[in-house]
C-alpha positions in Angstrom: 84.7 104.7 115.0 87.3 107.5 114.0 87.8 110.6 111.8 90.0 110.3 108.9 91.9 112.9 106.8 93.5 111.5 103.6 96.0 112.9 101.2 96.8 111.1 97.8 96.7 111.0 94.2 93.1 110.5 92.6 94.1 107.0 91.2 94.6 105.6 94.4 91.9 107.1 96.4 90.0 103.8 96.1 92.5 101.8 97.4 93.4 104.1 100.6 89.5 104.5 101.6 89.7 100.1 101.4 92.7 100.3 103.6 91.1 103.0 106.2 87.8 100.8 106.2 90.2 97.8 107.0 92.0 99.6 109.9 88.8 101.3 111.0 85.5 99.6 110.0 82.8 102.4 109.2 85.4 105.0 109.8 84.3 108.7 108.2 87.4 109.4 105.5 87.8 113.4 104.1 90.2 113.1 101.4 91.8 117.1 101.7 92.8 119.0 98.5 96.6 118.8 98.9 99.6 118.5 101.6 99.1 122.3 102.7 95.5 121.9 103.3 95.9 118.5 105.2 98.7 119.9 107.6 96.3 122.9 108.0 93.5 120.9 109.1 95.7 118.8 111.7 97.3 121.6 113.0 94.3 123.7 113.9 92.0 120.8 115.1 92.0 119.5 118.8 94.9 117.0 119.8 93.6 113.5 118.8 90.9 114.6 116.6 91.8 113.0 113.3 93.7 109.6 112.2 95.8 110.9 109.1 96.8 108.4 106.0 99.3 109.9 103.3 99.4 107.8 100.0 101.4 108.4 97.0 101.1 111.9 96.0 101.0 114.2 92.6 102.4 116.9 94.3 106.2 117.6 94.3 106.3 116.8 98.4 107.2 113.4 98.8 104.4 111.1 100.7 107.0 110.2 103.5 107.8 113.6 103.9 104.3 114.9 104.4 103.5 112.2 107.0 106.7 112.8 108.9 105.8 117.0 108.8 102.2 115.7 109.9 103.3 113.3 112.9 105.9 116.4 113.9 103.1 118.7 114.3 101.7 116.5 116.9 97.8 116.7 116.7 97.2 113.9 114.9 95.9 110.7 117.0 97.8 108.3 114.6 99.5 108.8 111.1 99.6 105.9 108.4 101.9 106.2 105.5 100.3 103.8 102.4 102.8 103.2 99.7 103.6 100.6 97.2 106.5 98.1 97.8 107.4 99.8 101.2 111.3 99.0 101.4 112.8 98.0 104.7 115.1 101.9 104.3 111.5 103.6 104.1 110.0 101.7 107.0 113.2 102.6 109.0 113.0 106.1 107.8 109.0 106.6 108.7 110.0 105.0 112.0 112.1 107.5 112.9 110.1 110.3 111.6 107.3 109.1 114.1 105.2 107.6 111.6 102.8 105.1 113.3 102.3 102.5 110.6 103.6 101.8 107.1 101.6 99.7 104.8 101.4 98.6 100.9 98.7 100.0 98.9 98.8 97.0 96.7 97.1 94.6 99.2 94.3 97.2 99.1 93.9 97.8 95.2 91.3 95.2 95.0 88.5 94.8 97.7 89.8 92.6 100.7 88.6 89.2 100.8 87.2 88.1 104.4 90.3 87.3 106.9 90.7 84.1 107.9 93.0 82.7 110.8 96.2 81.5 110.3 97.5 78.2 110.3 98.2 76.6 113.1 101.6 78.0 114.6 101.6 80.9 112.2 100.6 84.3 113.0 99.0 87.2 110.6 100.9 89.3 108.7 100.4 93.2 110.0 98.6 94.1 106.7 96.2 90.8 107.7 95.6 92.3 111.1 94.1 95.5 109.3 92.0 93.3 107.1 90.7 91.6 110.1 89.8 94.4 112.0 87.3 95.4 109.1 85.1 92.2 109.4 82.3 91.6 111.9 83.1 91.7 115.4 83.1 88.5 116.9 84.1 87.7 120.6 87.5 86.3 120.4 86.5 83.3 122.6 83.6 82.4 120.7 84.2 79.8 117.6 87.5 79.1 115.9 88.6 82.6 117.1 91.7 82.9 119.2 91.9 86.0 121.7 94.9 88.1 121.7 97.8 87.5 123.6 99.7 89.9 125.5 102.9 89.4 127.1 104.9 91.6 129.9 108.5 91.2 130.0 111.6 92.8 130.7 115.6 91.9 131.4 115.8 93.0 134.9 113.6 93.0 137.6 111.4 95.6 139.5 110.5 97.4 136.4 106.8 97.0 137.4 105.9 94.4 134.8 103.7 92.5 137.3 102.1 95.8 138.1 101.2 96.4 134.5 99.7 93.0 133.8 97.6 92.7 136.5 96.5 96.2 135.8 95.7 95.8 132.3 94.0 92.2 133.1 91.6 94.4 135.6 91.2 97.3 133.4 89.9 94.8 130.5 87.7 93.0 132.6 85.7 96.1 133.5 85.5 96.6 129.7 83.7 93.3 129.6 85.9 91.2 128.6 86.8 87.5 129.8 90.6 87.6 130.8 92.9 84.8 131.7 96.0 86.1 133.4 99.1 83.8 133.4 102.0 84.3 135.8 104.9 82.7 134.2 107.6 83.4 136.9 107.1 79.8 137.7 108.9 79.6 140.7 108.5 83.0 142.5 105.8 84.6 141.0 103.6 87.3 142.7 100.8 88.1 140.4 98.5 86.6 143.0 99.1 89.3 145.5 97.8 92.2 143.6 94.4 90.8 143.8 94.4 89.8 147.5 95.0 85.8 146.5 97.4 83.6 148.6 98.2 82.3 145.6 96.8 81.3 141.7 96.5 78.1 140.4 99.1 75.8 140.7 101.0 75.3 137.5 102.5 72.1 138.6 99.1 70.4 137.5 100.5 70.4 133.9 102.9 67.7 134.2 100.5 65.9 132.7 99.8 68.5 129.8 97.7 71.0 128.9 94.3 69.0 129.1 90.8 70.3 129.6 90.5 68.9 132.9 94.1 70.7 134.1 92.9 73.7 132.8 89.9 73.8 134.9 92.1 73.3 137.8 94.9 76.1 136.8 93.0 79.1 136.6 91.0 80.2 139.7 88.8 83.4 140.1 91.0 86.5 141.0 88.2 89.0 140.2 84.9 89.9 138.6 86.0 88.9 135.3 89.6 87.8 135.5 91.3 84.0 136.4 94.2 83.3 137.3 97.0 80.5 136.7 100.2 80.5 138.3 103.0 80.2 139.4 103.9 76.8 140.8 103.0 76.1 144.4 106.7 74.6 145.1 109.4 76.4 143.2 111.0 73.0 142.7 108.1 72.0 140.2 109.0 74.9 138.0 110.9 72.5 135.5 107.5 70.4 135.4 105.2 72.9 134.5 108.0 74.9 131.7 107.3 73.0 129.0 103.6 73.1 128.9 103.4 76.5 128.8 103.1 77.2 125.0 100.0 74.7 125.1 98.5 76.4 128.2 98.5 80.0 126.2 97.0 78.6 123.3 94.1 76.6 125.1 93.6 79.7 127.1 93.3 81.6 124.0 90.7 79.7 122.8 88.5 80.2 125.5 88.5 83.6 126.9 88.6 87.0 125.1 91.7 88.0 126.0 94.8 86.4 127.4 97.5 88.8 129.8 100.8 86.9 130.7 103.4 87.7 133.2 106.7 86.7 133.2 110.2 86.4 135.0 113.0 88.2 134.7 115.0 85.9 132.6 114.0 84.3 129.3 113.0 80.8 130.5 111.5 78.1 128.2 108.4 79.1 129.5 108.7 82.8 128.8 110.3 82.0 125.1 107.0 80.0 124.4 105.2 83.0 125.6 107.1 85.2 123.5 106.9 83.2 120.5 102.8 83.2 120.8 102.3 86.7 121.8 100.2 88.8 119.6 102.2 92.1 121.2 105.3 91.4 123.2 105.7 94.3 125.4 109.2 95.2 126.7 108.8 96.8 130.1 111.6 99.3 130.9 111.7 102.5 133.4 114.1 105.4 134.0 116.6 103.5 136.0 119.9 102.8 134.6 120.8 99.8 132.4 116.5 99.2 132.3 117.0 100.1 128.4 120.1 98.2 127.5 118.2 95.1 129.5 115.0 95.6 127.4 117.4 95.8 123.9 119.1 92.4 125.4 115.6 91.0 125.3 114.5 92.0 122.1 117.7 90.3 120.5 117.0 87.2 122.2 113.0 87.7 121.0 114.2 88.1 117.4 116.3 85.0 117.5 113.5 83.3 118.9 111.6 84.3 115.4 109.4 87.0 117.1 108.6 89.4 114.8 109.6 93.3 115.2 106.1 94.3 114.4 104.7 92.2 117.5 107.2 94.0 119.9 106.2 97.1 121.4 108.2 99.0 124.5 106.5 100.4 127.6 108.0 103.1 129.4 106.9 102.9 132.9 106.8 105.3 135.9 107.2 108.0 133.3 107.1 111.7 134.2 104.1 113.3 132.7 105.6 116.5 132.1 108.8 115.3 130.7 109.6 114.4 126.9 110.7 110.9 126.2 114.8 110.9 126.7 115.5 108.7 124.0 119.3 109.6 123.2 120.7 107.1 125.3 118.9 104.4 123.1 121.1 102.3 120.6 119.5 100.0 117.8 119.2 96.8 119.2 117.7 94.2 117.2 114.3 94.5 117.4 114.0 97.6 118.7 114.9 100.2 115.8 111.1 101.1 115.0 109.6 100.1 118.1 106.5 101.9 119.4 106.9 103.0 122.8 103.9 103.8 124.8 104.4 105.5 128.5 102.5 104.5 131.7 102.4 107.5 134.3 104.0 107.2 137.6 101.7 106.8 140.0 103.7 107.1 143.1 103.7 105.5 146.3 99.8 104.9 146.2 100.4 102.0 143.3 102.7 99.9 145.5 100.2 100.4 148.7 97.2 99.5 146.7 99.0 96.3 145.1 100.3 95.2 148.4 97.1 95.0 149.6 95.7 93.2 146.7 93.7 96.1 145.4 94.4 96.0 141.9 91.0 96.9 141.1 90.4 100.5 142.9 94.0 101.2 141.4 92.8 101.1 138.0 89.5 103.1 138.3 89.6 106.0 135.7 90.6 109.3 136.9 94.1 108.6 138.2 97.3 109.4 136.0 98.3 105.8 136.1 95.1 104.0 135.6 94.2 106.4 132.8 97.5 105.5 130.8 97.6 102.1 131.4 93.9 102.1 130.0 94.9 104.5 127.3 97.9 102.3 126.3 95.7 99.0 126.8 93.0 100.7 124.1 95.7 101.3 121.4 97.2 97.9 121.8 93.4 95.9 121.5 92.6 98.6 118.4 96.1 97.9 116.8 94.9 94.1 117.0 91.4 94.6 116.1 89.8 93.6 119.2 88.9 97.1 121.0 85.8 96.5 123.1 82.8 98.4 122.2 82.0 99.8 125.7 82.3 103.8 126.5 85.0 103.4 128.7 87.4 101.5 126.3 86.3 104.3 123.2 87.4 107.2 125.7 90.8 105.1 126.4 91.2 105.0 123.1 90.9 108.7 122.0 92.1 110.1 125.3 94.0 113.1 124.4 96.0 112.9 127.4 97.6 109.9 125.8 101.0 111.1 124.4 101.8 110.3 120.9 104.0 106.6 120.5 107.2 107.9 119.9 109.9 105.5 118.2 112.5 104.2 120.4 115.7 105.5 118.5 116.2 108.6 117.2 113.8 112.3 117.6 110.8 112.5 115.7 112.3 114.7 112.8 111.2 115.0 109.4 112.3 111.9 107.3 115.5 113.2 104.6 
């Protein structure tokens, strides 16, 4: 539960409060007197103290400009703009200005109805996800609920997506979640080595389909709370397993609390199926030349595969914690115009040393910059999906003031015009 500050016209107050409750059930909401008071309260608070929502205003200041100014001040943990009939142009301006989320108030003019699971093969909208967060917390693996699926992807090798996927699985398990980690680099995957295993469950067992019996064989214990499947024991069997990757992900998502998917460098058939089923497609880059352009190419392909832009985000791995993100080299490729960017701090040689010795659990213990920034990123993602675990460590990771604000990929943080 978070502290929220809101600024809006009196007639929209009820809808704004319902929207906040959908985003953060039971949160404290304080509506301030006007734009100046909102900026003052946020600017004089400790960084990360408040989340901010700006609705339609009676003042001469526009709502998008006020939200952009608060985002630019940098102290708010999250800035939400609530408008009616948000256009694509407005959403683009908001993203360039550093505003985290734009939602339509018309969806909250009446009391929200209970969220229901989307139809088979469909995915809820961002508003539907917000509503779902307000419902009674149910463990994703129980009943008909589907666990969130996080897919780590990139357009080139060596950016650290396997380390991030294995680390995220280890952190989530420490938070009490049942995690299934799937290595879809079917020929040459090595996620198993991060846990000190000689191999994961052989995905070639899926030749006859992702049956219950096959699932019991392909997932093997990797560490407390984490079970691992993949890659194929023999590389030449990759073509046998690939057609069943999507079915495997869906079945796994109904039997656990979180599915984490590591992928190959290229968009194979298995990776494409994973991307289409991802609740968050996480495109990983680092500071090397060509890394960002490779991610942009992958995002364009994801769009052509039907992946919604709202389900894509970028992770800048091996980031310098003292440096501001340098986004000047990016250009607006399909899918990344407004993608949120998370930063995971460079852990130095110790990351490679721990992973090569199969000690990912020790690497991701709290108190180290790499582990803390990865935990903060995971907590933000889980909170967006309405699945943040109710444990003290997860709450601290979500509220951590060390987690830098999410930056839009293209354009600097500036007031919208």
